[in-house]
N, CA, C and O atoms as a GROMACS GRO file, in nm:
protein
  604
    1UNK      N    1  -1.489   0.575   0.291
    1UNK     CA    2  -1.358   0.626   0.322
    1UNK      C    3  -1.277   0.632   0.192
    1UNK      O    4  -1.290   0.547   0.104
    2UNK      N    5  -1.194   0.733   0.182
    2UNK     CA    6  -1.110   0.755   0.064
    2UNK      C    7  -0.964   0.723   0.095
    2UNK      O    8  -0.922   0.723   0.210
    3UNK      N    9  -0.889   0.695  -0.010
    3UNK     CA   10  -0.746   0.666   0.003
    3UNK      C   11  -0.674   0.784   0.068
    3UNK      O   12  -0.577   0.765   0.141
    4UNK      N   13  -0.720   0.905   0.041
    4UNK     CA   14  -0.657   1.025   0.099
    4UNK      C   15  -0.654   1.018   0.252
    4UNK      O   16  -0.562   1.070   0.314
    5UNK      N   17  -0.754   0.955   0.313
    5UNK     CA   18  -0.757   0.942   0.459
    5UNK      C   19  -0.647   0.846   0.507
    5UNK      O   20  -0.585   0.870   0.611
    6UNK      N   21  -0.624   0.740   0.434
    6UNK     CA   22  -0.516   0.648   0.469
    6UNK      C   23  -0.382   0.719   0.457
    6UNK      O   24  -0.297   0.709   0.546
    7UNK      N   25  -0.362   0.792   0.346
    7UNK     CA   26  -0.237   0.864   0.325
    7UNK      C   27  -0.217   0.969   0.434
    7UNK      O   28  -0.106   0.989   0.482
    8UNK      N   29  -0.325   1.035   0.472
    8UNK     CA   30  -0.317   1.137   0.578
    8UNK      C   31  -0.269   1.074   0.709
    8UNK      O   32  -0.187   1.132   0.779
    9UNK      N   33  -0.321   0.956   0.740
    9UNK     CA   34  -0.286   0.888   0.866
    9UNK      C   35  -0.144   0.830   0.862
    9UNK      O   36  -0.069   0.843   0.959
   10UNK      N   37  -0.106   0.768   0.751
   10UNK     CA   38   0.024   0.701   0.746
   10UNK      C   39   0.136   0.792   0.698
   10UNK      O   40   0.254   0.764   0.721
   11UNK      N   41   0.099   0.900   0.631
   11UNK     CA   42   0.199   0.991   0.578
   11UNK      C   43   0.222   0.966   0.430
   11UNK      O   44   0.195   0.858   0.378
   12UNK      N   45   0.272   1.068   0.363
   12UNK     CA   46   0.288   1.057   0.219
   12UNK      C   47   0.433   1.030   0.177
   12UNK      O   48   0.464   1.028   0.058
   13UNK      N   49   0.520   1.008   0.274
   13UNK     CA   50   0.659   0.978   0.240
   13UNK      C   51   0.664   0.844   0.168
   13UNK      O   52   0.612   0.743   0.216
   14UNK      N   53   0.726   0.844   0.051
   14UNK     CA   54   0.737   0.721  -0.027
   14UNK      C   55   0.884   0.692  -0.052
   14UNK      O   56   0.956   0.775  -0.107
   15UNK      N   57   0.927   0.575  -0.010
   15UNK     CA   58   1.062   0.528  -0.041
   15UNK      C   59   1.058   0.481  -0.185
   15UNK      O   60   0.967   0.407  -0.224
   16UNK      N   61   1.155   0.522  -0.265
   16UNK     CA   62   1.157   0.480  -0.405
   16UNK      C   63   1.301   0.451  -0.448
   16UNK      O   64   1.397   0.485  -0.378
   17UNK      N   65   1.314   0.389  -0.562
   17UNK     CA   66   1.446   0.359  -0.620
   17UNK      C   67   1.445   0.400  -0.766
   17UNK      O   68   1.339   0.429  -0.823
   18UNK      N   69   1.563   0.404  -0.825
   18UNK     CA   70   1.578   0.437  -0.967
   18UNK      C   71   1.586   0.309  -1.049
   18UNK      O   72   1.626   0.205  -0.998
   19UNK      N   73   1.549   0.316  -1.176
   19UNK     CA   74   1.558   0.198  -1.262
   19UNK      C   75   1.700   0.144  -1.274
   19UNK      O   76   1.720   0.026  -1.300
   20UNK      N   77   1.799   0.231  -1.255
   20UNK     CA   78   1.939   0.190  -1.269
   20UNK      C   79   1.997   0.131  -1.141
   20UNK      O   80   2.107   0.076  -1.144
   21UNK      N   81   1.926   0.142  -1.029
   21UNK     CA   82   1.974   0.083  -0.904
   21UNK      C   83   1.981  -0.068  -0.918
   21UNK      O   84   1.894  -0.129  -0.980
   22UNK      N   85   2.085  -0.127  -0.860
   22UNK     CA   86   2.097  -0.273  -0.867
   22UNK      C   87   1.988  -0.339  -0.784
   22UNK      O   88   1.937  -0.281  -0.688
   23UNK      N   89   1.954  -0.460  -0.821
   23UNK     CA   90   1.855  -0.537  -0.746
   23UNK      C   91   1.905  -0.558  -0.603
   23UNK      O   92   1.826  -0.561  -0.509
   24UNK      N   93   2.036  -0.574  -0.587
   24UNK     CA   94   2.093  -0.589  -0.453
   24UNK      C   95   2.064  -0.464  -0.369
   24UNK      O   96   2.025  -0.476  -0.253
   25UNK      N   97   2.083  -0.345  -0.427
   25UNK     CA   98   2.054  -0.221  -0.355
   25UNK      C   99   1.905  -0.213  -0.322
   25UNK      O  100   1.867  -0.173  -0.212
   26UNK      N  101   1.821  -0.250  -0.418
   26UNK     CA  102   1.676  -0.248  -0.394
   26UNK      C  103   1.640  -0.339  -0.278
   26UNK      O  104   1.557  -0.304  -0.194
   27UNK      N  105   1.702  -0.456  -0.272
   27UNK     CA  106   1.671  -0.549  -0.163
   27UNK      C  107   1.710  -0.489  -0.028
   27UNK      O  108   1.642  -0.511   0.072
   28UNK      N  109   1.819  -0.414  -0.025
   28UNK     CA  110   1.858  -0.347   0.101
   28UNK      C  111   1.760  -0.237   0.137
   28UNK      O  112   1.726  -0.218   0.254
   29UNK      N  113   1.714  -0.163   0.037
   29UNK     CA  114   1.616  -0.058   0.061
   29UNK      C  115   1.488  -0.118   0.120
   29UNK      O  116   1.432  -0.065   0.216
   30UNK      N  117   1.444  -0.229   0.062
   30UNK     CA  118   1.324  -0.297   0.113
   30UNK      C  119   1.344  -0.342   0.257
   30UNK      O  120   1.256  -0.324   0.342
   31UNK      N  121   1.460  -0.401   0.284
   31UNK     CA  122   1.490  -0.447   0.420
   31UNK      C  123   1.496  -0.331   0.518
   31UNK      O  124   1.432  -0.334   0.624
   32UNK      N  125   1.574  -0.229   0.484
   32UNK     CA  126   1.595  -0.118   0.576
   32UNK      C  127   1.466  -0.040   0.604
   32UNK      O  128   1.445   0.007   0.716
   33UNK      N  129   1.382  -0.026   0.503
   33UNK     CA  130   1.256   0.048   0.521
   33UNK      C  131   1.144  -0.042   0.574
   33UNK      O  132   1.036   0.005   0.606
   34UNK      N  133   1.173  -0.173   0.582
   34UNK     CA  134   1.074  -0.270   0.629
   34UNK      C  135   0.945  -0.264   0.547
   34UNK      O  136   0.835  -0.256   0.601
   35UNK      N  137   0.964  -0.268   0.415
   35UNK     CA  138   0.851  -0.264   0.323
   35UNK      C  139   0.860  -0.382   0.227
   35UNK      O  140   0.966  -0.442   0.211
   36UNK      N  141   0.748  -0.414   0.162
   36UNK     CA  142   0.744  -0.529   0.074
   36UNK      C  143   0.756  -0.497  -0.073
   36UNK      O  144   0.778  -0.586  -0.155
   37UNK      N  145   0.742  -0.369  -0.108
   37UNK     CA  146   0.753  -0.329  -0.248
   37UNK      C  147   0.795  -0.183  -0.252
   37UNK      O  148   0.771  -0.106  -0.159
   38UNK      N  149   0.859  -0.146  -0.363
   38UNK     CA  150   0.908  -0.010  -0.376
   38UNK      C  151   0.880   0.041  -0.517
   38UNK      O  152   0.906  -0.029  -0.615
   39UNK      N  153   0.826   0.162  -0.528
   39UNK     CA  154   0.809   0.221  -0.661
   39UNK      C  155   0.944   0.250  -0.724
   39UNK      O  156   1.039   0.290  -0.657
   40UNK      N  157   0.952   0.229  -0.852
   40UNK     CA  158   1.072   0.263  -0.929
   40UNK      C  159   1.036   0.391  -1.006
   40UNK      O  160   0.943   0.393  -1.086
   41UNK      N  161   1.112   0.496  -0.980
   41UNK     CA  162   1.082   0.626  -1.042
   41UNK      C  163   1.193   0.666  -1.137
   41UNK      O  164   1.310   0.635  -1.115
   42UNK      N  165   1.156   0.736  -1.243
   42UNK     CA  166   1.256   0.784  -1.338
   42UNK      C  167   1.323   0.909  -1.283
   42UNK      O  168   1.288   0.957  -1.175
   43UNK      N  169   1.418   0.961  -1.357
   43UNK     CA  170   1.495   1.078  -1.312
   43UNK      C  171   1.405   1.197  -1.281
   43UNK      O  172   1.438   1.278  -1.194
   44UNK      N  173   1.292   1.208  -1.350
   44UNK     CA  174   1.198   1.318  -1.326
   44UNK      C  175   1.101   1.292  -1.213
   44UNK      O  176   1.017   1.377  -1.184
   45UNK      N  177   1.112   1.176  -1.149
   45UNK     CA  178   1.022   1.142  -1.039
   45UNK      C  179   0.894   1.073  -1.083
   45UNK      O  180   0.808   1.044  -0.999
   46UNK      N  181   0.880   1.047  -1.212
   46UNK     CA  182   0.762   0.977  -1.262
   46UNK      C  183   0.768   0.828  -1.233
   46UNK      O  184   0.876   0.769  -1.227
   47UNK      N  185   0.653   0.768  -1.216
   47UNK     CA  186   0.645   0.625  -1.185
   47UNK      C  187   0.680   0.543  -1.308
   47UNK      O  188   0.611   0.549  -1.410
   48UNK      N  189   0.789   0.467  -1.298
   48UNK     CA  190   0.835   0.383  -1.409
   48UNK      C  191   0.799   0.237  -1.388
   48UNK      O  192   0.789   0.161  -1.484
   49UNK      N  193   0.780   0.197  -1.263
   49UNK     CA  194   0.749   0.058  -1.232
   49UNK      C  195   0.739   0.037  -1.084
   49UNK      O  196   0.741   0.132  -1.005
   50UNK      N  197   0.729  -0.089  -1.045
   50UNK     CA  198   0.727  -0.126  -0.904
   50UNK      C  199   0.801  -0.259  -0.892
   50UNK      O  200   0.793  -0.344  -0.981
   51UNK      N  201   0.871  -0.276  -0.782
   51UNK     CA  202   0.950  -0.398  -0.761
   51UNK      C  203   0.924  -0.447  -0.619
   51UNK      O  204   0.934  -0.371  -0.523
   52UNK      N  205   0.890  -0.575  -0.607
   52UNK     CA  206   0.856  -0.631  -0.476
   52UNK      C  207   0.959  -0.735  -0.432
   52UNK      O  208   1.039  -0.784  -0.512
   53UNK      N  209   0.952  -0.768  -0.304
   53UNK     CA  210   1.036  -0.876  -0.251
   53UNK      C  211   1.010  -1.005  -0.328
   53UNK      O  212   1.104  -1.078  -0.360
   54UNK      N  213   0.885  -1.031  -0.357
   54UNK     CA  214   0.850  -1.153  -0.431
   54UNK      C  215   0.914  -1.157  -0.568
   54UNK      O  216   0.962  -1.261  -0.613
   55UNK      N  217   0.915  -1.041  -0.636
   55UNK     CA  218   0.980  -1.034  -0.768
   55UNK      C  219   1.126  -1.076  -0.757
   55UNK      O  220   1.177  -1.151  -0.840
   56UNK      N  221   1.191  -1.025  -0.654
   56UNK     CA  222   1.334  -1.054  -0.635
   56UNK      C  223   1.356  -1.201  -0.601
   56UNK      O  224   1.441  -1.266  -0.661
   57UNK      N  225   1.279  -1.252  -0.507
   57UNK     CA  226   1.294  -1.392  -0.466
   57UNK      C  227   1.269  -1.486  -0.583
   57UNK      O  228   1.344  -1.581  -0.604
   58UNK      N  229   1.164  -1.461  -0.659
   58UNK     CA  230   1.133  -1.547  -0.774
   58UNK      C  231   1.245  -1.543  -0.878
   58UNK      O  232   1.282  -1.645  -0.935
   59UNK      N  233   1.299  -1.423  -0.901
   59UNK     CA  234   1.406  -1.409  -1.000
   59UNK      C  235   1.533  -1.480  -0.955
   59UNK      O  236   1.601  -1.542  -1.036
   60UNK      N  237   1.566  -1.470  -0.827
   60UNK     CA  238   1.684  -1.540  -0.775
   60UNK      C  239   1.663  -1.691  -0.787
   60UNK      O  240   1.754  -1.764  -0.826
   61UNK      N  241   1.543  -1.737  -0.754
   61UNK     CA  242   1.514  -1.881  -0.765
   61UNK      C  243   1.522  -1.929  -0.909
   61UNK      O  244   1.571  -2.038  -0.936
   62UNK      N  245   1.474  -1.847  -1.003
   62UNK     CA  246   1.472  -1.886  -1.144
   62UNK      C  247   1.608  -1.871  -1.213
   62UNK      O  248   1.647  -1.955  -1.294
   63UNK      N  249   1.681  -1.762  -1.178
   63UNK     CA  250   1.800  -1.727  -1.256
   63UNK      C  251   1.929  -1.722  -1.175
   63UNK      O  252   2.036  -1.698  -1.231
   64UNK      N  253   1.920  -1.742  -1.046
   64UNK     CA  254   2.039  -1.742  -0.963
   64UNK      C  255   2.074  -1.605  -0.907
   64UNK      O  256   2.010  -1.505  -0.940
   65UNK      N  257   2.176  -1.603  -0.823
   65UNK     CA  258   2.211  -1.481  -0.752
   65UNK      C  259   2.271  -1.373  -0.841
   65UNK      O  260   2.282  -1.258  -0.798
   66UNK      N  261   2.309  -1.406  -0.962
   66UNK     CA  262   2.360  -1.304  -1.055
   66UNK      C  263   2.257  -1.195  -1.080
   66UNK      O  264   2.292  -1.083  -1.118
   67UNK      N  265   2.131  -1.227  -1.060
   67UNK     CA  266   2.024  -1.130  -1.081
   67UNK      C  267   2.042  -1.007  -0.990
   67UNK      O  268   1.994  -0.898  -1.022
   68UNK      N  269   2.111  -1.024  -0.879
   68UNK     CA  270   2.130  -0.914  -0.783
   68UNK      C  271   2.214  -0.801  -0.841
   68UNK      O  272   2.208  -0.688  -0.792
   69UNK      N  273   2.291  -0.829  -0.945
   69UNK     CA  274   2.374  -0.725  -1.007
   69UNK      C  275   2.300  -0.653  -1.120
   69UNK      O  276   2.347  -0.552  -1.172
   70UNK      N  277   2.185  -0.704  -1.157
   70UNK     CA  278   2.108  -0.643  -1.265
   70UNK      C  279   2.039  -0.515  -1.215
   70UNK      O  280   2.022  -0.497  -1.095
   71UNK      N  281   2.000  -0.427  -1.309
   71UNK     CA  282   1.929  -0.306  -1.268
   71UNK      C  283   1.784  -0.338  -1.229
   71UNK      O  284   1.726  -0.437  -1.276
   72UNK      N  285   1.727  -0.255  -1.146
   72UNK     CA  286   1.587  -0.273  -1.104
   72UNK      C  287   1.495  -0.282  -1.225
   72UNK      O  288   1.396  -0.354  -1.223
   73UNK      N  289   1.528  -0.208  -1.329
   73UNK     CA  290   1.443  -0.206  -1.450
   73UNK      C  291   1.428  -0.344  -1.512
   73UNK      O  292   1.331  -0.369  -1.584
   74UNK      N  293   1.523  -0.435  -1.487
   74UNK     CA  294   1.514  -0.568  -1.547
   74UNK      C  295   1.411  -0.656  -1.479
   74UNK      O  296   1.365  -0.754  -1.538
   75UNK      N  297   1.373  -0.625  -1.357
   75UNK     CA  298   1.277  -0.707  -1.283
   75UNK      C  299   1.144  -0.638  -1.255
   75UNK      O  300   1.044  -0.704  -1.229
   76UNK      N  301   1.144  -0.507  -1.260
   76UNK     CA  302   1.025  -0.432  -1.217
   76UNK      C  303   0.904  -0.460  -1.306
   76UNK      O  304   0.918  -0.492  -1.424
   77UNK      N  305   0.788  -0.448  -1.247
   77UNK     CA  306   0.663  -0.453  -1.322
   77UNK      C  307   0.644  -0.315  -1.382
   77UNK      O  308   0.640  -0.214  -1.311
   78UNK      N  309   0.633  -0.310  -1.513
   78UNK     CA  310   0.624  -0.181  -1.582
   78UNK      C  311   0.481  -0.129  -1.591
   78UNK      O  312   0.459  -0.008  -1.588
   79UNK      N  313   0.385  -0.218  -1.602
   79UNK     CA  314   0.245  -0.177  -1.609
   79UNK      C  315   0.190  -0.176  -1.467
   79UNK      O  316   0.131  -0.274  -1.421
   80UNK      N  317   0.209  -0.065  -1.400
   80UNK     CA  318   0.175  -0.054  -1.260
   80UNK      C  319   0.029  -0.012  -1.244
   80UNK      O  320  -0.016   0.086  -1.303
   81UNK      N  321  -0.042  -0.087  -1.165
   81UNK     CA  322  -0.178  -0.048  -1.129
   81UNK      C  323  -0.165   0.058  -1.020
   81UNK      O  324  -0.084   0.045  -0.928
   82UNK      N  325  -0.245   0.162  -1.031
   82UNK     CA  326  -0.238   0.271  -0.934
   82UNK      C  327  -0.379   0.308  -0.889
   82UNK      O  328  -0.478   0.258  -0.941
   83UNK      N  329  -0.385   0.395  -0.792
   83UNK     CA  330  -0.511   0.454  -0.748
   83UNK      C  331  -0.486   0.603  -0.728
   83UNK      O  332  -0.373   0.650  -0.742
   84UNK      N  333  -0.590   0.675  -0.695
   84UNK     CA  334  -0.578   0.818  -0.668
   84UNK      C  335  -0.619   0.845  -0.524
   84UNK      O  336  -0.679   0.758  -0.460
   85UNK      N  337  -0.588   0.962  -0.471
   85UNK     CA  338  -0.632   0.994  -0.336
   85UNK      C  339  -0.785   0.989  -0.321
   85UNK      O  340  -0.836   0.966  -0.212
   86UNK      N  341  -0.856   1.010  -0.431
   86UNK     CA  342  -1.003   1.011  -0.427
   86UNK      C  343  -1.065   0.873  -0.445
   86UNK      O  344  -1.186   0.858  -0.433
   87UNK      N  345  -0.983   0.772  -0.473
   87UNK     CA  346  -1.035   0.636  -0.485
   87UNK      C  347  -1.095   0.594  -0.351
   87UNK      O  348  -1.044   0.630  -0.245
   88UNK      N  349  -1.204   0.518  -0.358
   88UNK     CA  350  -1.263   0.470  -0.232
   88UNK      C  351  -1.186   0.348  -0.183
   88UNK      O  352  -1.131   0.272  -0.262
   89UNK      N  353  -1.182   0.332  -0.053
   89UNK     CA  354  -1.112   0.218   0.005
   89UNK      C  355  -1.181   0.088  -0.036
   89UNK      O  356  -1.115  -0.014  -0.052
   90UNK      N  357  -1.314   0.092  -0.052
   90UNK     CA  358  -1.385  -0.027  -0.100
   90UNK      C  359  -1.338  -0.067  -0.239
   90UNK      O  360  -1.314  -0.185  -0.265
   91UNK      N  361  -1.323   0.032  -0.328
   91UNK     CA  362  -1.270   0.004  -0.463
   91UNK      C  363  -1.131  -0.056  -0.453
   91UNK      O  364  -1.098  -0.152  -0.522
   92UNK      N  365  -1.051   0.003  -0.366
   92UNK     CA  366  -0.913  -0.041  -0.348
   92UNK      C  367  -0.908  -0.187  -0.302
   92UNK      O  368  -0.833  -0.268  -0.355
   93UNK      N  369  -0.990  -0.219  -0.201
   93UNK     CA  370  -0.993  -0.356  -0.150
   93UNK      C  371  -1.031  -0.454  -0.260
   93UNK      O  372  -0.967  -0.558  -0.276
   94UNK      N  373  -1.134  -0.420  -0.335
   94UNK     CA  374  -1.177  -0.509  -0.442
   94UNK      C  375  -1.068  -0.526  -0.547
   94UNK      O  376  -1.044  -0.638  -0.594
   95UNK      N  377  -1.003  -0.418  -0.584
   95UNK     CA  378  -0.896  -0.425  -0.683
   95UNK      C  379  -0.781  -0.511  -0.632
   95UNK      O  380  -0.727  -0.593  -0.705
   96UNK      N  381  -0.743  -0.492  -0.506
   96UNK     CA  382  -0.632  -0.568  -0.449
   96UNK      C  383  -0.665  -0.717  -0.443
   96UNK      O  384  -0.580  -0.802  -0.472
   97UNK      N  385  -0.788  -0.749  -0.406
   97UNK     CA  386  -0.829  -0.889  -0.396
   97UNK      C  387  -0.841  -0.951  -0.535
   97UNK      O  388  -0.786  -1.058  -0.561
   98UNK      N  389  -0.913  -0.884  -0.625
   98UNK     CA  390  -0.936  -0.938  -0.759
   98UNK      C  391  -0.807  -0.957  -0.838
   98UNK      O  392  -0.791  -1.055  -0.911
   99UNK      N  393  -0.715  -0.861  -0.825
   99UNK     CA  394  -0.593  -0.865  -0.906
   99UNK      C  395  -0.472  -0.915  -0.828
   99UNK      O  396  -0.360  -0.913  -0.879
  100UNK      N  397  -0.495  -0.959  -0.704
  100UNK     CA  398  -0.389  -1.012  -0.619
  100UNK      C  399  -0.271  -0.915  -0.610
  100UNK      O  400  -0.156  -0.951  -0.635
  101UNK      N  401  -0.304  -0.792  -0.573
  101UNK     CA  402  -0.205  -0.685  -0.560
  101UNK      C  403  -0.191  -0.652  -0.413
  101UNK      O  404  -0.290  -0.637  -0.342
  102UNK      N  405  -0.068  -0.639  -0.366
  102UNK     CA  406  -0.044  -0.608  -0.225
  102UNK      C  407  -0.006  -0.462  -0.202
  102UNK      O  408  -0.018  -0.411  -0.090
  103UNK      N  409   0.038  -0.394  -0.308
  103UNK     CA  410   0.081  -0.254  -0.296
  103UNK      C  411   0.031  -0.175  -0.416
  103UNK      O  412   0.048  -0.216  -0.530
  104UNK      N  413  -0.030  -0.059  -0.388
  104UNK     CA  414  -0.077   0.027  -0.496
  104UNK      C  415  -0.021   0.167  -0.478
  104UNK      O  416  -0.049   0.232  -0.378
  105UNK      N  417   0.058   0.213  -0.573
  105UNK     CA  418   0.102   0.352  -0.568
  105UNK      C  419  -0.018   0.446  -0.583
  105UNK      O  420  -0.112   0.417  -0.657
  106UNK      N  421  -0.013   0.556  -0.513
  106UNK     CA  422  -0.119   0.657  -0.520
  106UNK      C  423  -0.064   0.771  -0.605
  106UNK      O  424   0.038   0.832  -0.572
  107UNK      N  425  -0.133   0.799  -0.715
  107UNK     CA  426  -0.086   0.898  -0.811
  107UNK      C  427  -0.192   1.005  -0.829
  107UNK      O  428  -0.311   0.976  -0.843
  108UNK      N  429  -0.145   1.130  -0.829
  108UNK     CA  430  -0.235   1.242  -0.853
  108UNK      C  431  -0.169   1.333  -0.957
  108UNK      O  432  -0.060   1.386  -0.935
  109UNK      N  433  -0.237   1.350  -1.070
  109UNK     CA  434  -0.185   1.431  -1.181
  109UNK      C  435  -0.042   1.387  -1.219
  109UNK      O  436   0.048   1.469  -1.232
  110UNK      N  437  -0.025   1.257  -1.236
  110UNK     CA  438   0.102   1.195  -1.277
  110UNK      C  439   0.215   1.212  -1.175
  110UNK      O  440   0.331   1.192  -1.209
  111UNK      N  441   0.181   1.247  -1.051
  111UNK     CA  442   0.282   1.261  -0.945
  111UNK      C  443   0.254   1.155  -0.839
  111UNK      O  444   0.140   1.141  -0.793
  112UNK      N  445   0.357   1.082  -0.800
  112UNK     CA  446   0.347   0.981  -0.695
  112UNK      C  447   0.331   1.051  -0.560
  112UNK      O  448   0.421   1.122  -0.516
  113UNK      N  449   0.215   1.031  -0.495
  113UNK     CA  450   0.188   1.101  -0.369
  113UNK      C  451   0.179   1.007  -0.249
  113UNK      O  452   0.159   1.053  -0.137
  114UNK      N  453   0.193   0.878  -0.273
  114UNK     CA  454   0.187   0.782  -0.163
  114UNK      C  455   0.184   0.641  -0.217
  114UNK      O  456   0.187   0.617  -0.337
  115UNK      N  457   0.178   0.548  -0.124
  115UNK     CA  458   0.162   0.407  -0.160
  115UNK      C  459   0.077   0.343  -0.050
  115UNK      O  460   0.095   0.372   0.069
  116UNK      N  461  -0.014   0.257  -0.090
  116UNK     CA  462  -0.105   0.192   0.004
  116UNK      C  463  -0.085   0.042  -0.007
  116UNK      O  464  -0.082  -0.014  -0.117
  117UNK      N  465  -0.072  -0.023   0.108
  117UNK     CA  466  -0.056  -0.168   0.111
  117UNK      C  467  -0.183  -0.235   0.162
  117UNK      O  468  -0.272  -0.169   0.217
  118UNK      N  469  -0.190  -0.364   0.144
  118UNK     CA  470  -0.303  -0.440   0.195
  118UNK      C  471  -0.316  -0.418   0.346
  118UNK      O  472  -0.427  -0.403   0.398
  119UNK      N  473  -0.204  -0.417   0.416
  119UNK     CA  474  -0.212  -0.399   0.562
  119UNK      C  475  -0.266  -0.260   0.599
  119UNK      O  476  -0.334  -0.247   0.700
  120UNK      N  477  -0.237  -0.158   0.518
  120UNK     CA  478  -0.295  -0.025   0.544
  120UNK      C  479  -0.447  -0.031   0.531
  120UNK      O  480  -0.520   0.026   0.613
  121UNK      N  481  -0.494  -0.100   0.428
  121UNK     CA  482  -0.638  -0.111   0.404
  121UNK      C  483  -0.705  -0.189   0.517
  121UNK      O  484  -0.810  -0.150   0.566
  122UNK      N  485  -0.643  -0.300   0.557
  122UNK     CA  486  -0.698  -0.382   0.666
  122UNK      C  487  -0.702  -0.301   0.796
  122UNK      O  488  -0.801  -0.304   0.869
  123UNK      N  489  -0.593  -0.231   0.824
  123UNK     CA  490  -0.585  -0.150   0.947
  123UNK      C  491  -0.698  -0.047   0.952
  123UNK      O  492  -0.763  -0.032   1.056
  124UNK      N  493  -0.722   0.022   0.842
  124UNK     CA  494  -0.827   0.123   0.840
  124UNK      C  495  -0.966   0.061   0.841
  124UNK      O  496  -1.059   0.117   0.899
  125UNK      N  497  -0.982  -0.054   0.776
  125UNK     CA  498  -1.110  -0.124   0.781
  125UNK      C  499  -1.142  -0.169   0.922
  125UNK      O  500  -1.256  -0.158   0.967
  126UNK      N  501  -1.042  -0.219   0.992
  126UNK     CA  502  -1.061  -0.262   1.130
  126UNK      C  503  -1.097  -0.143   1.219
  126UNK      O  504  -1.183  -0.154   1.306
  127UNK      N  505  -1.031  -0.029   1.197
  127UNK     CA  506  -1.061   0.091   1.275
  127UNK      C  507  -1.206   0.133   1.254
  127UNK      O  508  -1.273   0.174   1.349
  128UNK      N  509  -1.255   0.124   1.132
  128UNK     CA  510  -1.394   0.158   1.104
  128UNK      C  511  -1.490   0.064   1.176
  128UNK      O  512  -1.588   0.107   1.236
  129UNK      N  513  -1.461  -0.065   1.170
  129UNK     CA  514  -1.547  -0.165   1.236
  129UNK      C  515  -1.550  -0.141   1.387
  129UNK      O  516  -1.656  -0.147   1.448
  130UNK      N  517  -1.434  -0.114   1.446
  130UNK     CA  518  -1.429  -0.088   1.590
  130UNK      C  519  -1.503   0.039   1.628
  130UNK      O  520  -1.566   0.046   1.733
  131UNK      N  521  -1.497   0.140   1.542
  131UNK     CA  522  -1.570   0.264   1.570
  131UNK      C  523  -1.720   0.239   1.567
  131UNK      O  524  -1.793   0.290   1.652
  132UNK      N  525  -1.768   0.161   1.470
  132UNK     CA  526  -1.910   0.127   1.463
  132UNK      C  527  -1.950   0.046   1.585
  132UNK      O  528  -2.056   0.069   1.644
  133UNK      N  529  -1.866  -0.050   1.624
  133UNK     CA  530  -1.894  -0.130   1.743
  133UNK      C  531  -1.909  -0.042   1.866
  133UNK      O  532  -2.003  -0.059   1.943
  134UNK      N  533  -1.816   0.051   1.885
  134UNK     CA  534  -1.821   0.139   2.002
  134UNK      C  535  -1.946   0.227   2.000
  134UNK      O  536  -2.006   0.251   2.105
  135UNK      N  537  -1.984   0.274   1.884
  135UNK     CA  538  -2.106   0.356   1.872
  135UNK      C  539  -2.228   0.274   1.908
  135UNK      O  540  -2.316   0.321   1.980
  136UNK      N  541  -2.234   0.150   1.859
  136UNK     CA  542  -2.347   0.064   1.891
  136UNK      C  543  -2.352   0.030   2.041
  136UNK      O  544  -2.460   0.027   2.100
  137UNK      N  545  -2.237   0.007   2.101
  137UNK     CA  546  -2.232  -0.021   2.245
  137UNK      C  547  -2.288   0.098   2.324
  137UNK      O  548  -2.368   0.081   2.416
  138UNK      N  549  -2.244   0.220   2.286
  138UNK     CA  550  -2.294   0.340   2.356
  138UNK      C  551  -2.444   0.355   2.338
  138UNK      O  552  -2.516   0.386   2.433
  139UNK      N  553  -2.491   0.331   2.217
  139UNK     CA  554  -2.633   0.343   2.188
  139UNK      C  555  -2.713   0.244   2.272
  139UNK      O  556  -2.814   0.281   2.332
  140UNK      N  557  -2.668   0.119   2.276
  140UNK     CA  558  -2.739   0.017   2.355
  140UNK      C  559  -2.735   0.052   2.503
  140UNK      O  560  -2.835   0.039   2.573
  141UNK      N  561  -2.619   0.096   2.550
  141UNK     CA  562  -2.607   0.133   2.691
  141UNK      C  563  -2.700   0.249   2.725
  141UNK      O  564  -2.771   0.244   2.826
  142UNK      N  565  -2.702   0.351   2.642
  142UNK     CA  566  -2.788   0.468   2.668
  142UNK      C  567  -2.935   0.430   2.661
  142UNK      O  568  -3.015   0.480   2.740
  143UNK      N  569  -2.971   0.342   2.567
  143UNK     CA  570  -3.110   0.297   2.556
  143UNK      C  571  -3.151   0.218   2.679
  143UNK      O  572  -3.263   0.231   2.726
  144UNK      N  573  -3.060   0.135   2.731
  144UNK     CA  574  -3.095   0.056   2.850
  144UNK      C  575  -3.106   0.146   2.972
  144UNK      O  576  -3.190   0.123   3.059
  145UNK      N  577  -3.021   0.248   2.981
  145UNK     CA  578  -3.031   0.343   3.094
  145UNK      C  579  -3.163   0.419   3.087
  145UNK      O  580  -3.229   0.438   3.189
  146UNK      N  581  -3.204   0.462   2.968
  146UNK     CA  582  -3.331   0.532   2.952
  146UNK      C  583  -3.448   0.441   2.987
  146UNK      O  584  -3.546   0.485   3.048
  147UNK      N  585  -3.438   0.313   2.951
  147UNK     CA  586  -3.546   0.219   2.981
  147UNK      C  587  -3.558   0.200   3.132
  147UNK      O  588  -3.668   0.188   3.184
  148UNK      N  589  -3.445   0.197   3.201
  148UNK     CA  590  -3.448   0.183   3.347
  148UNK      C  591  -3.508   0.307   3.412
  148UNK      O  592  -3.585   0.296   3.507
  149UNK      N  593  -3.472   0.424   3.362
  149UNK     CA  594  -3.525   0.551   3.415
  149UNK      C  595  -3.675   0.561   3.397
  149UNK      O  596  -3.742   0.623   3.479
  150UNK      N  597  -3.729   0.502   3.291
  150UNK     CA  598  -3.874   0.507   3.264
  150UNK      C  599  -3.948   0.422   3.364
  150UNK      O  600  -4.058   0.457   3.406
  151UNK      N  601  -3.890   0.309   3.403
  151UNK     CA  602  -3.957   0.216   3.496
  151UNK      C  603  -3.964   0.277   3.630
  151UNK      O  604  -4.017   0.215   3.722
   0.00000   0.00000   0.00000
């Protein structure tokens, strides 16, 4: 399975913020969209970074609530790991596990086309497992019916 299938199912709408948006505004965006991380895009729409709830919570714990008035650019991760629509979901899972990443922006030709979370990957992995289970159940059922018909 490819990342493009996940994006097709969940949609390619990506909530994003600007580097100049305050951390307080970013926290509201995360809350309102019910997401755990948000890409930070520059004025041209290019991926400049990513900012997560964890980044915000850790910064508030370390530096106090004044951090909420700072721009997103002060907290965002600038070296963003990404994937492409053609990346395999297996590659994605391994990357997320190995690098302890929960959200990966999907980029195609330097354009942000989606974002995939660990829960998206788990959801699609579970769907695949259930589909295989159902196929095996049908196969076993049909084989047992044929065996009865032979007797």
